[in-house]
TORKOLVEX-168292 format. One record per residue: chain; residue in three letters; x, y, z of N, C-alpha, C in turn; residue number from 1. Coordinates in steps of 0.05 Angstrom, whole numbers, plus 5000, padded with zeros to 4 digits. Atoms other than C-alpha are relative to their C-alpha. Layout:
// residues N
+--------+---------+------+------+------+-------+-------+-------+------+------+------+-----+
| cadena | residuo | n.xx | n.yy | n.zz | ca.xx | ca.yy | ca.zz | c.xx | c.yy | c.zz | num |
+--------+---------+------+------+------+-------+-------+-------+------+------+------+-----+
|      A |     ALA |    X |    Y |    Z |     X |     Y |     Z |    X |    Y |    Z | NUM |
...
+--------+---------+------+------+------+-------+-------+-------+------+------+------+-----+
This chain:
// residues 108
+--------+---------+------+------+------+-------+-------+-------+------+------+------+-----+
| cadena | residuo | n.xx | n.yy | n.zz | ca.xx | ca.yy | ca.zz | c.xx | c.yy | c.zz | num |
+--------+---------+------+------+------+-------+-------+-------+------+------+------+-----+
|      A |     UNK | 4996 | 4992 | 4980 |  6366 |  4433 |  4777 | 5000 | 5031 | 4992 |   1 |
|      A |     UNK | 5001 | 4976 | 5018 |  6351 |  4509 |  4770 | 5027 | 5023 | 5023 |   2 |
|      A |     UNK | 4990 | 4983 | 4983 |  6392 |  4576 |  4798 | 4998 | 5005 | 5025 |   3 |
|      A |     UNK | 5008 | 5010 | 4975 |  6364 |  4578 |  4857 | 5009 | 4980 | 5019 |   4 |
|      A |     UNK | 4996 | 5026 | 4988 |  6371 |  4510 |  4881 | 5032 | 5001 | 5003 |   5 |
|      A |     UNK | 4970 | 5004 | 4999 |  6452 |  4515 |  4858 | 5008 | 5018 | 5013 |   6 |
|      A |     UNK | 4975 | 4988 | 4983 |  6469 |  4577 |  4894 | 4990 | 4990 | 5035 |   7 |
|      A |     UNK | 5008 | 5012 | 4977 |  6431 |  4545 |  4956 | 5026 | 4976 | 5010 |   8 |
|      A |     UNK | 4984 | 5026 | 4999 |  6472 |  4477 |  4951 | 5032 | 5011 | 5005 |   9 |
|      A |     UNK | 4976 | 4988 | 4993 |  6536 |  4523 |  4942 | 5006 | 5016 | 5026 |  10 |
|      A |     UNK | 4998 | 4986 | 4973 |  6522 |  4566 |  4999 | 5003 | 4975 | 5021 |  11 |
|      A |     UNK | 5003 | 5026 | 4972 |  6518 |  4501 |  5047 | 5025 | 4998 | 4996 |  12 |
|      A |     UNK | 4967 | 5020 | 5000 |  6585 |  4473 |  5019 | 5021 | 5021 | 4997 |  13 |
|      A |     UNK | 4976 | 4982 | 4997 |  6621 |  4541 |  5021 | 5009 | 5004 | 5037 |  14 |
|      A |     UNK | 4993 | 4997 | 4967 |  6643 |  4523 |  5098 | 5014 | 4981 | 5004 |  15 |
|      A |     UNK | 4985 | 5031 | 5001 |  6692 |  4479 |  5118 | 4990 | 4989 | 5014 |  16 |
|      A |     UNK | 5020 | 5023 | 4977 |  6655 |  4444 |  5167 | 4985 | 4990 | 4975 |  17 |
|      A |     UNK | 5026 | 5014 | 5016 |  6598 |  4430 |  5122 | 5018 | 4989 | 4970 |  18 |
|      A |     UNK | 4992 | 5009 | 5026 |  6642 |  4417 |  5057 | 5017 | 4966 | 5010 |  19 |
|      A |     UNK | 4994 | 5022 | 4995 |  6681 |  4367 |  5101 | 4980 | 4980 | 5012 |  20 |
|      A |     UNK | 5021 | 5009 | 4996 |  6613 |  4337 |  5127 | 4996 | 4994 | 4968 |  21 |
|      A |     UNK | 5012 | 5014 | 5028 |  6592 |  4331 |  5055 | 5017 | 4976 | 4989 |  22 |
|      A |     UNK | 4986 | 5016 | 5009 |  6656 |  4302 |  5034 | 5004 | 4970 | 5015 |  23 |
|      A |     UNK | 4997 | 5028 | 4979 |  6660 |  4248 |  5096 | 4970 | 4979 | 4987 |  24 |
|      A |     UNK | 5030 | 5015 | 5016 |  6576 |  4228 |  5064 | 5017 | 4985 | 4986 |  25 |
|      A |     UNK | 4991 | 5021 | 5018 |  6602 |  4215 |  5002 | 5025 | 4977 | 4998 |  26 |
|      A |     UNK | 4975 | 5019 | 4998 |  6664 |  4173 |  5026 | 4977 | 4982 | 5011 |  27 |
|      A |     UNK | 5006 | 5021 | 4980 |  6619 |  4129 |  5067 | 4979 | 4997 | 4974 |  28 |
|      A |     UNK | 5023 | 5012 | 5025 |  6565 |  4127 |  5006 | 4980 | 4992 | 5011 |  29 |
|      A |     UNK | 5033 | 4997 | 5002 |  6496 |  4097 |  5010 | 5004 | 4988 | 5031 |  30 |
|      A |     UNK | 5003 | 5008 | 4971 |  6506 |  4069 |  5083 | 5004 | 5023 | 5019 |  31 |
|      A |     UNK | 5006 | 4974 | 4980 |  6515 |  4141 |  5116 | 5009 | 4989 | 5016 |  32 |
|      A |     UNK | 4991 | 4996 | 4974 |  6529 |  4158 |  5178 | 4989 | 5014 | 5018 |  33 |
|      A |     UNK | 5018 | 4986 | 4981 |  6501 |  4180 |  5246 | 5011 | 5023 | 5001 |  34 |
|      A |     UNK | 4988 | 4975 | 4995 |  6511 |  4248 |  5269 | 5019 | 5003 | 5023 |  35 |
|      A |     UNK | 4988 | 5004 | 4982 |  6550 |  4227 |  5325 | 5027 | 4986 | 4990 |  36 |
|      A |     UNK | 4977 | 5013 | 5012 |  6595 |  4187 |  5281 | 5011 | 5023 | 4995 |  37 |
|      A |     UNK | 4987 | 4979 | 5013 |  6602 |  4249 |  5232 | 5008 | 5023 | 5020 |  38 |
|      A |     UNK | 4985 | 4973 | 4973 |  6616 |  4293 |  5302 | 5035 | 4991 | 5006 |  39 |
|      A |     UNK | 4974 | 5003 | 4993 |  6667 |  4252 |  5320 | 5027 | 4997 | 4996 |  40 |
|      A |     UNK | 4987 | 4994 | 5022 |  6698 |  4245 |  5260 | 5022 | 5017 | 4990 |  41 |
|      A |     UNK | 4986 | 4974 | 5006 |  6712 |  4313 |  5255 | 4999 | 5013 | 5014 |  42 |
|      A |     UNK | 4999 | 4975 | 4972 |  6722 |  4333 |  5324 | 4985 | 5021 | 5002 |  43 |
|      A |     UNK | 5014 | 4980 | 4996 |  6665 |  4371 |  5327 | 4972 | 4998 | 5020 |  44 |
|      A |     UNK | 5018 | 5011 | 4980 |  6614 |  4380 |  5376 | 4980 | 4997 | 4990 |  45 |
|      A |     UNK | 5023 | 5007 | 5011 |  6554 |  4355 |  5363 | 4971 | 5017 | 4996 |  46 |
|      A |     UNK | 5021 | 4987 | 5000 |  6505 |  4413 |  5379 | 5005 | 5016 | 4969 |  47 |
|      A |     UNK | 4990 | 4983 | 5018 |  6546 |  4449 |  5322 | 4997 | 4983 | 4973 |  48 |
|      A |     UNK | 5003 | 5009 | 5026 |  6544 |  4399 |  5277 | 4966 | 4992 | 4987 |  49 |
|      A |     UNK | 5034 | 5009 | 5009 |  6468 |  4384 |  5276 | 4991 | 5029 | 4992 |  50 |
|      A |     UNK | 5001 | 4967 | 5013 |  6470 |  4465 |  5256 | 5000 | 4995 | 4967 |  51 |
|      A |     UNK | 4987 | 5010 | 5023 |  6515 |  4442 |  5203 | 4984 | 4981 | 4983 |  52 |
|      A |     UNK | 5009 | 5013 | 5017 |  6474 |  4385 |  5180 | 4969 | 5005 | 4992 |  53 |
|      A |     UNK | 5020 | 4984 | 5014 |  6410 |  4423 |  5174 | 4997 | 5016 | 4982 |  54 |
|      A |     UNK | 5002 | 4988 | 5032 |  6441 |  4472 |  5122 | 5000 | 4984 | 4984 |  55 |
|      A |     UNK | 4990 | 5032 | 5015 |  6461 |  4409 |  5086 | 4976 | 4996 | 4994 |  56 |
|      A |     UNK | 5017 | 5012 | 5010 |  6399 |  4385 |  5086 | 4978 | 5019 | 4990 |  57 |
|      A |     UNK | 5010 | 4985 | 5012 |  6363 |  4445 |  5072 | 5002 | 5009 | 4971 |  58 |
|      A |     UNK | 4992 | 4991 | 5029 |  6401 |  4461 |  5012 | 4995 | 4974 | 4980 |  59 |
|      A |     UNK | 5011 | 5019 | 5019 |  6379 |  4390 |  4981 | 5016 | 4982 | 4998 |  60 |
|      A |     UNK | 4986 | 5022 | 5015 |  6440 |  4356 |  4979 | 5017 | 4975 | 5024 |  61 |
|      A |     UNK | 5008 | 5026 | 4978 |  6435 |  4307 |  5042 | 4974 | 4993 | 5004 |  62 |
|      A |     UNK | 5025 | 5009 | 4996 |  6387 |  4266 |  5056 | 4997 | 4986 | 5039 |  63 |
|      A |     UNK | 4995 | 5018 | 4975 |  6368 |  4234 |  5136 | 4987 | 4975 | 4996 |  64 |
|      A |     UNK | 5024 | 5025 | 4988 |  6328 |  4175 |  5162 | 5009 | 4993 | 5021 |  65 |
|      A |     UNK | 5000 | 5011 | 4973 |  6315 |  4151 |  5230 | 5001 | 4972 | 4995 |  66 |
|      A |     UNK | 4998 | 5032 | 4993 |  6344 |  4082 |  5249 | 5000 | 5000 | 5023 |  67 |
|      A |     UNK | 5008 | 5011 | 4969 |  6321 |  4069 |  5310 | 5001 | 5023 | 5026 |  68 |
|      A |     UNK | 4995 | 4976 | 4983 |  6357 |  4123 |  5368 | 5010 | 5019 | 4982 |  69 |
|      A |     UNK | 4976 | 4991 | 5013 |  6402 |  4145 |  5312 | 4987 | 5022 | 4975 |  70 |
|      A |     UNK | 5012 | 4981 | 5026 |  6386 |  4198 |  5250 | 5029 | 4991 | 4990 |  71 |
|      A |     UNK | 4981 | 5007 | 5019 |  6427 |  4160 |  5186 | 5002 | 5030 | 4979 |  72 |
|      A |     UNK | 5000 | 4983 | 5016 |  6451 |  4216 |  5144 | 5022 | 4999 | 4977 |  73 |
|      A |     UNK | 4990 | 5006 | 5028 |  6473 |  4211 |  5071 | 5009 | 5021 | 4976 |  74 |
|      A |     UNK | 5010 | 4989 | 5037 |  6490 |  4246 |  5002 | 4988 | 4991 | 4991 |  75 |
|      A |     UNK | 5023 | 4999 | 5019 |  6439 |  4265 |  4953 | 5018 | 5004 | 4980 |  76 |
|      A |     UNK | 4976 | 4997 | 5018 |  6484 |  4235 |  4900 | 4973 | 5011 | 4973 |  77 |
|      A |     UNK | 5013 | 4989 | 5017 |  6428 |  4250 |  4848 | 4998 | 5020 | 5000 |  78 |
|      A |     UNK | 5002 | 4972 | 4995 |  6416 |  4321 |  4877 | 5036 | 5011 | 4983 |  79 |
|      A |     UNK | 4971 | 4991 | 5007 |  6505 |  4335 |  4875 | 4992 | 4996 | 4967 |  80 |
|      A |     UNK | 5000 | 4998 | 5030 |  6494 |  4312 |  4800 | 4990 | 5013 | 4982 |  81 |
|      A |     UNK | 5009 | 4977 | 5009 |  6444 |  4354 |  4790 | 5014 | 5029 | 4991 |  82 |
|      A |     UNK | 4979 | 4982 | 5000 |  6486 |  4408 |  4809 | 5022 | 5008 | 4975 |  83 |
|      A |     UNK | 4972 | 5004 | 5016 |  6553 |  4387 |  4774 | 4990 | 5008 | 4974 |  84 |
|      A |     UNK | 5009 | 4997 | 5018 |  6501 |  4381 |  4710 | 5003 | 5027 | 5002 |  85 |
|      A |     UNK | 5019 | 4971 | 4998 |  6479 |  4448 |  4723 | 5028 | 5019 | 4993 |  86 |
|      A |     UNK | 4978 | 4975 | 4997 |  6546 |  4482 |  4736 | 5019 | 4992 | 4973 |  87 |
|      A |     UNK | 4987 | 5013 | 5011 |  6572 |  4444 |  4677 | 4989 | 5006 | 4963 |  88 |
|      A |     UNK | 5009 | 5005 | 5029 |  6520 |  4449 |  4615 | 5007 | 5011 | 4982 |  89 |
|      A |     UNK | 4992 | 4983 | 5020 |  6548 |  4504 |  4584 | 5031 | 5003 | 4995 |  90 |
|      A |     UNK | 4974 | 5002 | 5000 |  6623 |  4473 |  4590 | 5011 | 5005 | 4967 |  91 |
|      A |     UNK | 4982 | 4997 | 5018 |  6667 |  4499 |  4529 | 4979 | 5002 | 4977 |  92 |
|      A |     UNK | 5023 | 5006 | 5023 |  6609 |  4526 |  4488 | 4988 | 4974 | 4988 |  93 |
|      A |     UNK | 5018 | 5021 | 4999 |  6574 |  4465 |  4494 | 5015 | 4980 | 4977 |  94 |
|      A |     UNK | 4971 | 5028 | 5020 |  6637 |  4417 |  4455 | 5004 | 4986 | 5021 |  95 |
|      A |     UNK | 5009 | 5010 | 4986 |  6621 |  4369 |  4494 | 5031 | 4981 | 4997 |  96 |
|      A |     UNK | 4980 | 5012 | 4992 |  6691 |  4335 |  4471 | 5021 | 5019 | 5017 |  97 |
|      A |     UNK | 4984 | 4996 | 4988 |  6732 |  4385 |  4502 | 4992 | 4994 | 5038 |  98 |
|      A |     UNK | 5001 | 5004 | 4964 |  6692 |  4374 |  4577 | 5002 | 4965 | 5000 |  99 |
|      A |     UNK | 5002 | 5026 | 4996 |  6704 |  4297 |  4563 | 5027 | 4997 | 5019 | 100 |
|      A |     UNK | 4980 | 5006 | 4986 |  6772 |  4300 |  4602 | 4995 | 5003 | 5031 | 101 |
|      A |     UNK | 5003 | 4982 | 4983 |  6743 |  4341 |  4653 | 4978 | 4967 | 5016 | 102 |
|      A |     UNK | 5022 | 5020 | 4990 |  6684 |  4275 |  4660 | 5019 | 4982 | 5008 | 103 |
|      A |     UNK | 4978 | 5029 | 5001 |  6743 |  4225 |  4649 | 5007 | 5005 | 5030 | 104 |
|      A |     UNK | 4991 | 4997 | 4967 |  6770 |  4254 |  4723 | 4994 | 4996 | 5016 | 105 |
|      A |     UNK | 5012 | 5009 | 4982 |  6720 |  4243 |  4758 | 5000 | 4974 | 5010 | 106 |
|      A |     UNK | 4993 | 5029 | 4994 |  6734 |  4171 |  4800 | 4972 | 4994 | 5022 | 107 |
|      A |     UNK | 5022 | 5017 | 4985 |  6668 |  4131 |  4829 | 5011 | 4986 | 5015 | 108 |
+--------+---------+------+------+------+-------+-------+-------+------+------+------+-----+
């Protein structure tokens, strides 16, 4: 990941609703959720949700796939992993043992 992509992803996540959407999609895992389900779970209007989903997708941190009449959205775990690695690549002066507690605290 480069700085431009990282800034775009962080900008997309720097909004309460979009951060909530992203966290919900992470919880949903590979199955993902439809836009309607996301809006219902977050008690948001569907037209507003569409613009939030579009911004997250343009930032490259979620994907979408048509499934019949619905579009299913999923967190792009590879892209987010790249963002995390980009943010942490110089962690603690590149002293890996100092960063181990951070990595160990991430639960999947």
